[in-house]
C-alpha angles and dihedrals in degrees: 000000000000092000093059092046091049094050095049089059095053127091111245090248091063100045095090094050093046090050090051093051093045090049090054088050092052092046089054089049091051089050091049091050091049089051090049090053090050091050090048090055089056093046095043092096090058093049095231140086118249123240109298098206089112087070098054096099095040107044132044113259094246091057092049089049091050093048092048094049093054128085110248096258091052091042091055092054091045090052090052090049093050091049087054091049093050092047091053091050090051090054090050091049092051091053091050092045091055095043088055093057113127092243092056093045098045102041123063112235091248091059092046092050091050090052091053093046094048094044089048092050096048096046104028090222127169109266103208101079090058090055087061097058095087138333092257092057090046092053091042095051094045090051097049107089091184090063093054094042090054091044088060093048096048095049100212123222091261091069092054118113094259090066117092109268095233091054092049092051094046092050092045090050091049091050093050093049093051101038091079116173097319 
């Protein structure tokens, strides 16, 4: 894929900026495809697709050619599929963007896990929001038994009686599953 080839040529310091720019490009393509679908709905009665010149600056030429060559019903399906492809690429770029963050590149996973564990122990904070920062942190926290063992021992505010019982049980179950034999 072109994205992978492009990223491999970039210095680490430029990966995040490149991912951001590429994400904006893909969002513009999604918007163009959605506009194309709307215009096809209007043209469906005539059985043809209108002039696609308005897409020239937004979509690659091969995609415009493909859309123009299809009957409206197939073009609609093709547009939906392309939107799905671009959304998947955006998700991958976001993961790459976050994994290229300086903190992730400069600190070994053991140090980062220790920071999370110590911070959690001292504050008794709810661990799940930090698992949503990026995919790398999510994996790191879920694979650090010490974090979850300490989570059980500290008893954060989310396990207090005021919390809904189903939430407390779900969190307790997650902590027990991830605490391992640490």
